[in-house]
C-alpha positions as CSV (number, residue, x, y, z in Angstrom):
1,M,117.6,77.6,126.7
2,G,115.5,75.3,124.5
3,M,116.5,73.9,121.1
4,I,117.2,76.0,118.2
5,Y,115.3,75.1,115.2
6,Y,117.0,75.8,111.9
7,K,115.1,76.1,108.9
8,T,115.5,74.7,105.3
9,D,115.0,76.8,102.4
10,D,111.6,75.6,101.9
11,E,110.7,76.5,105.5
12,I,112.1,79.8,105.0
13,N,110.0,80.4,101.7
14,L,107.0,79.4,103.8
15,I,107.8,82.0,106.2
16,K,108.4,84.5,103.7
17,E,104.7,84.0,102.2
18,S,103.5,84.4,105.9
19,A,105.8,87.6,105.9
20,E,104.1,88.9,103.0
21,I,100.5,88.4,104.4
22,L,101.7,90.2,107.4
23,S,103.6,93.2,105.6
24,R,100.5,94.0,103.8
25,A,98.2,93.7,106.6
26,H,100.4,96.3,108.1
27,G,99.8,98.4,105.0
28,E,96.3,98.0,105.2
29,V,96.6,99.5,108.7
30,A,98.7,102.1,107.9
31,K,96.1,103.7,105.6
32,R,93.9,104.3,108.5
33,I,96.4,105.8,111.0
34,E,95.5,109.2,111.5
35,V,94.0,111.8,114.3
36,G,90.5,110.6,115.4
37,V,90.9,106.9,114.5
38,K,89.9,104.4,117.4
39,T,92.7,101.9,118.0
40,K,90.2,98.8,118.1
41,T,89.4,100.1,114.5
42,L,92.9,99.4,113.3
43,D,92.8,95.9,115.0
44,K,89.7,95.0,113.3
45,I,91.3,95.9,109.8
46,A,94.4,93.8,110.5
47,E,92.3,91.0,111.4
48,E,89.9,90.9,108.5
49,Y,92.8,91.2,105.9
50,I,94.6,88.3,107.4
51,K,91.7,86.1,107.5
52,K,90.9,87.3,103.9
53,H,94.2,86.0,102.9
54,K,93.8,82.6,104.4
55,G,96.3,83.6,107.6
56,S,95.4,83.6,111.2
57,P,96.5,86.5,113.5
58,S,99.4,85.1,115.7
59,F,98.7,86.8,118.8
60,K,95.0,86.5,119.1
61,G,94.7,83.8,121.8
62,Y,98.6,83.4,122.4
63,N,98.8,83.1,126.0
64,G,95.0,84.4,126.2
65,F,96.0,87.7,124.3
66,P,92.4,88.8,123.0
67,F,93.7,91.0,119.8
68,A,95.3,90.6,116.4
69,L,97.5,93.6,117.2
70,C,99.5,94.9,119.9
71,I,98.9,98.6,119.8
72,S,100.9,100.6,122.2
73,V,100.6,104.7,122.4
74,N,103.5,107.0,123.6
75,E,104.8,105.7,126.8
76,N,103.6,102.2,126.2
77,V,106.3,100.0,125.1
78,V,104.9,97.0,123.9
79,H,101.8,94.7,124.1
80,G,98.9,97.4,124.7
81,F,95.5,96.4,123.8
82,P,93.3,97.9,121.3
83,S,90.5,100.1,122.4
84,D,88.2,103.1,122.1
85,Y,91.3,105.3,122.3
86,E,91.3,108.0,119.5
87,L,94.8,109.1,118.5
88,K,95.3,112.4,118.9
89,E,98.2,114.8,117.3
90,G,101.6,114.5,118.9
91,D,100.9,110.7,119.6
92,I,102.9,108.0,118.6
93,I,101.7,104.5,118.2
94,S,103.5,101.2,117.7
95,I,101.6,98.5,115.9
96,D,103.0,95.2,116.3
97,C,101.4,92.2,114.3
98,G,102.2,88.5,113.7
99,V,100.7,85.9,111.0
100,L,100.6,82.3,111.0
101,L,100.0,80.8,107.4
102,N,100.5,77.4,106.1
103,G,102.1,76.2,109.6
104,Y,104.6,79.4,110.0
105,H,104.6,82.5,111.9
106,S,106.0,86.0,111.1
107,D,106.4,89.0,113.5
108,C,107.0,92.7,112.5
109,A,106.2,96.0,114.1
110,Y,106.7,99.9,113.2
111,T,105.9,103.0,115.3
112,Y,103.9,105.9,113.6
113,P,104.0,109.7,114.4
114,I,100.4,111.2,114.6
115,G,100.7,114.5,112.9
116,E,103.1,116.9,114.1
117,V,105.0,115.1,117.2
118,D,107.8,116.8,119.2
119,D,111.2,116.9,117.2
120,E,113.0,114.8,120.0
121,V,110.4,112.1,119.8
122,R,110.6,112.3,116.2
123,Q,114.4,111.5,116.4
124,L,113.7,108.7,118.7
125,L,111.5,107.0,115.9
126,K,114.0,107.8,113.5
127,I,117.0,106.4,115.3
128,T,115.3,103.4,116.6
129,K,114.3,102.5,113.1
130,E,118.0,102.8,112.0
131,S,119.1,100.8,114.9
132,L,116.9,98.0,113.5
133,Y,118.9,97.9,110.3
134,L,122.2,98.0,112.1
135,A,121.0,95.0,113.8
136,I,120.0,93.2,110.9
137,D,123.5,93.9,109.5
138,Q,125.0,91.9,112.4
139,A,122.5,88.8,111.8
140,S,125.0,87.0,109.4
141,A,126.1,83.3,109.8
142,G,129.1,83.1,112.3
143,N,128.2,86.2,114.4
144,R,126.6,85.9,117.7
145,T,123.5,87.3,119.4
146,G,125.8,89.7,121.3
147,D,126.9,91.3,118.0
148,I,123.2,92.2,117.3
149,G,122.4,93.5,120.7
150,F,125.6,95.3,120.6
151,S,125.0,97.3,117.7
152,V,121.7,98.3,118.9
153,Q,123.0,99.5,122.1
154,N,126.1,101.3,120.8
155,Y,123.9,103.2,118.3
156,V,121.1,104.5,120.6
157,E,123.0,105.2,123.8
158,P,124.9,107.9,122.9
159,F,121.6,109.6,121.9
160,G,120.7,109.6,125.6
161,Y,118.1,106.8,125.0
162,S,117.8,103.5,126.8
163,V,117.4,100.0,125.8
164,V,114.8,97.8,127.1
165,R,116.2,95.0,128.8
166,E,113.5,92.4,129.8
167,L,111.8,92.1,126.4
168,V,113.9,90.9,123.6
169,G,114.0,89.6,120.0
170,H,113.4,85.9,119.4
171,G,113.6,82.7,117.0
172,I,110.4,82.4,115.1
173,G,108.8,79.5,113.0
174,K,106.4,76.9,113.8
175,H,106.1,78.6,117.0
176,L,105.7,82.4,117.6
177,H,108.6,82.5,120.2
178,E,111.5,80.1,119.6
179,P,114.9,80.0,120.9
180,P,117.3,81.8,120.8
181,E,116.5,85.2,122.5
182,I,117.9,88.3,120.9
183,P,118.7,91.1,123.2
184,N,119.1,94.6,122.1
185,Y,122.2,95.2,124.3
186,G,125.1,93.1,124.9
187,K,128.9,92.2,124.2
188,R,130.5,91.7,120.8
189,G,131.2,88.0,120.2
190,K,129.0,86.8,123.1
191,G,125.7,84.8,123.1
192,T,124.5,81.9,120.6
193,Q,126.3,81.8,117.4
194,L,124.1,82.4,114.3
195,R,124.0,79.7,111.7
196,D,122.6,79.3,108.0
197,G,118.7,78.5,108.4
198,L,118.2,80.4,111.7
199,V,115.2,83.0,111.5
200,I,114.6,85.4,114.1
201,A,112.5,88.5,114.7
202,I,114.9,91.7,115.6
203,E,113.0,94.0,117.6
204,P,114.8,97.3,119.3
205,M,112.3,98.8,121.9
206,I,114.1,102.1,122.7
207,N,112.8,104.7,125.3
208,L,113.5,108.2,125.2
209,G,113.9,108.3,129.1
210,K,115.1,105.5,131.6
211,R,115.0,101.8,130.7
212,N,112.9,100.8,133.5
213,I,109.5,99.2,132.6
214,T,106.3,98.2,134.5
215,Q,103.3,96.3,133.7
216,E,99.8,97.9,133.7
217,N,96.8,96.0,135.4
218,D,95.4,94.2,132.5
219,G,98.3,91.8,132.8
220,W,99.9,92.7,129.2
221,T,100.5,96.4,128.7
222,I,104.2,97.3,129.2
223,R,105.0,101.1,130.0
224,T,107.9,102.8,130.8
225,V,108.1,103.8,134.4
226,D,108.9,107.4,133.9
227,R,106.0,107.6,131.5
228,R,108.2,109.1,128.5
229,P,107.9,107.8,125.0
230,S,109.2,104.4,123.7
231,A,109.5,103.3,120.2
232,H,109.7,99.6,118.6
233,F,110.5,98.4,115.2
234,E,110.8,95.0,114.2
235,H,111.6,92.7,111.2
236,T,111.9,88.9,110.7
237,V,115.0,87.9,109.1
238,A,116.6,84.8,107.8
239,V,120.5,83.9,108.1
240,R,121.0,82.4,104.9
241,K,124.4,81.2,103.2
242,G,126.3,84.5,102.7
243,L,123.6,86.8,103.2
244,T,120.9,88.0,105.7
245,E,117.4,88.1,104.2
246,I,114.6,90.1,105.5
247,L,111.5,88.5,105.3
248,T,109.2,91.1,106.4
249,T,109.0,94.4,104.9
250,H,108.0,98.0,105.8
251,K,107.5,99.1,102.2
252,Y,103.5,98.8,102.2
253,I,103.6,101.0,105.5
254,E,105.5,103.5,104.2
255,E,103.9,103.6,100.8
256,A,100.3,104.0,102.6
257,F,101.5,106.4,105.6
258,N,103.5,108.8,103.6
259,N,100.8,109.1,100.7
């Protein structure tokens, strides 16, 4: 594992500014999520908003990734490509985005139901989102990465869901991906200890079926082997003295999507 970069209060505030642009970009995308919209249209909205507000899309060009958004529909877990695909009633769509502003990255994801989705899929979204906040509750100084992973795994597995193992959360700052890794499974009291100044992206990826995943021929899109749906929610958070601060927010998403 590489060196962990702990952030000063000033650096955390810069990440928070990046996170605000990111959160608002998500809100702009949320306004357009509906049956019939092409996923590449959503990508264009996000990129234009981010650039208009002096940021850069963190994902575009990252290891050759060609888009501002990762858009993953139904059985696709993460890293899906925006395309001419038109959203259909009953789909679910994960939108993952990052912003680079003032030299610092932020990262955030949300999974949406399109119209009327199956009850079991709607519950998957609800439980996955709840697991994110349970994980954040464990992201306090003195705890360990295993406490975060355990909280997710212990919450979702009794529902019959499975935790993706190969993909994890991560440190974030001047680089989009920094140490330490933040798995969504684990044992209490194990792993890297969390300290004041650590900024991490926590992102449960939870499958309705089995945990096994595969990579598509595009070299990016990750989907479930059994082709059952997968949900993904993410926040960038800072471990600060005596508290955990959520730097990104889903409030703009929820205001836009629920209106």
